[in-house]
C-alpha positions as CSV (number, residue, x, y, z in Angstrom):
1,M,119.8,100.1,141.2
2,K,120.6,103.7,142.3
3,V,119.9,104.8,145.9
4,I,120.6,107.7,148.1
5,L,122.2,106.9,151.4
6,V,120.4,108.2,154.5
7,K,123.1,107.0,156.9
8,D,126.8,106.2,156.5
9,V,127.2,102.6,155.1
10,R,130.6,101.1,155.7
11,G,132.3,100.3,152.3
12,K,129.6,102.0,150.2
13,G,129.5,105.6,151.1
14,K,128.5,108.4,153.4
15,K,125.2,110.0,154.2
16,G,123.8,111.9,151.2
17,D,125.9,109.9,148.6
18,A,123.9,108.6,145.6
19,I,125.4,105.3,144.7
20,E,124.7,102.4,142.4
21,V,124.3,99.0,144.0
22,A,122.9,95.5,143.1
23,S,119.2,95.4,143.2
24,G,119.1,92.8,146.2
25,Y,121.4,94.9,148.3
26,G,119.5,98.1,147.2
27,N,116.2,96.5,148.5
28,Y,118.0,95.6,151.8
29,L,119.2,99.2,152.1
30,L,115.6,100.5,151.4
31,T,113.9,98.2,153.8
32,S,116.4,98.8,156.6
33,K,115.9,102.6,156.1
34,Q,119.6,103.2,155.3
35,A,118.8,104.5,151.9
36,I,115.9,106.0,149.8
37,E,115.2,105.5,146.2
38,A,117.1,107.8,143.9
39,S,114.0,109.3,142.1
40,L,114.3,112.7,140.4
41,S,112.6,114.5,143.3
42,N,114.8,112.9,145.8
43,L,117.9,113.7,143.9
44,R,116.7,117.4,143.6
45,A,116.1,117.5,147.3
46,L,119.6,116.0,148.0
47,E,121.1,118.8,145.8
48,E,119.2,121.4,147.8
49,D,120.3,119.9,151.0
50,K,123.9,119.9,149.9
51,A,123.8,123.5,148.8
52,K,122.1,124.5,152.1
53,S,124.8,122.7,154.2
54,E,127.6,124.3,152.1
55,K,126.1,127.7,152.9
56,E,125.9,126.9,156.6
57,S,129.4,125.5,156.6
58,A,130.7,128.7,155.0
59,K,128.9,130.8,157.6
60,E,130.3,128.8,160.5
61,H,133.8,129.1,159.0
62,E,133.3,132.9,158.7
63,D,131.9,133.1,162.3
64,A,134.9,131.1,163.6
65,L,137.3,133.5,161.9
66,K,135.7,136.4,163.6
67,I,135.8,134.7,167.0
68,K,139.5,133.7,166.4
69,T,140.5,137.4,166.0
70,E,138.5,138.4,169.0
71,I,140.1,135.7,171.1
72,E,143.6,136.2,170.0
73,N,143.3,140.0,170.6
74,Q,141.9,139.7,174.2
75,P,144.3,138.2,176.7
76,L,142.8,136.5,179.7
77,K,144.0,136.8,183.3
78,I,143.0,134.3,185.9
79,Y,143.7,134.9,189.6
80,V,144.2,131.9,191.7
81,K,145.2,131.1,195.3
82,I,148.6,129.6,195.8
83,G,150.2,127.7,198.7
84,E,153.4,128.4,200.6
85,T,155.4,126.3,198.1
86,G,154.2,128.4,195.1
87,K,151.8,125.6,193.8
88,L,148.2,126.3,193.0
89,F,145.4,125.1,195.1
90,G,143.7,122.9,192.6
91,A,144.2,123.7,189.0
92,V,143.0,125.9,186.2
93,S,140.7,123.9,184.0
94,S,139.2,124.3,180.6
95,K,135.8,124.9,182.4
96,Q,137.3,127.8,184.4
97,I,138.9,129.3,181.3
98,A,135.5,129.2,179.4
99,E,133.7,130.7,182.4
100,E,136.2,133.6,182.8
101,Y,136.0,134.4,179.1
102,K,132.3,134.5,179.2
103,K,132.3,136.7,182.4
104,I,135.0,139.2,181.1
105,Y,134.5,139.4,177.3
106,N,130.9,137.9,177.0
107,I,132.3,135.4,174.5
108,D,130.9,131.8,174.7
109,I,133.6,129.2,174.2
110,D,132.5,125.6,174.6
111,K,134.9,124.1,177.3
112,R,135.1,120.8,175.1
113,K,136.7,122.9,172.4
114,I,139.5,124.1,174.7
115,V,142.4,121.8,174.1
116,L,144.3,121.5,177.4
117,E,146.5,118.4,177.5
118,N,146.6,118.7,181.3
119,N,145.1,121.2,183.7
120,I,147.4,124.1,184.6
121,H,149.1,123.7,187.9
122,S,151.4,126.7,188.2
123,L,151.6,130.4,187.7
124,G,152.8,131.7,184.3
125,V,151.8,132.7,180.8
126,Y,150.2,130.0,178.5
127,K,149.0,129.7,175.0
128,V,145.9,127.6,175.2
129,P,144.5,126.3,171.8
130,V,140.7,126.5,171.1
131,K,139.4,124.3,168.2
132,L,136.7,126.6,166.8
133,H,136.2,124.9,163.5
134,K,137.6,121.8,161.8
135,D,140.4,123.9,160.3
136,I,140.5,126.9,162.6
137,T,142.3,127.0,165.9
138,A,142.7,130.1,168.1
139,N,145.1,130.6,170.8
140,I,144.0,132.2,174.2
141,N,146.8,134.2,175.7
142,L,146.3,133.1,179.3
143,Q,148.1,134.6,182.2
144,V,147.8,132.7,185.6
145,L,148.5,135.2,188.4
146,E,148.5,135.0,192.2
147,E,145.4,136.2,193.9
148,E,146.1,139.1,196.3
149,V,144.8,138.6,199.7
């Protein structure tokens, strides 16, 4: 029996795969709504969905490349208060970096995509990686400076 998976099924395939299974297991997949019958119309719809998702993925990739060049060509300066010992009050976090980028350059960066192993606790220059797409990572040129009183 041939079915199209609606969800990922461990050991059988991923969502959207058309697979051949035993009829008993196929009936189980159909009744548990993990698959649909591989009719001609369903197979056509599957191909259309795959083509559409490939187009969307290509557009996302292209957009990520544009944003990467913008990010890498626009350095970011963050001014922070420091104590007498030269340490920062608090730390520079990915949330703060995203907010400053939005405020200065009007570029939205999701704070969850900023890859900081630890928050920044001292003055200096940093390269902060941002995961824009599954295979595109940009580096923010970040400079942490002392806030003038």
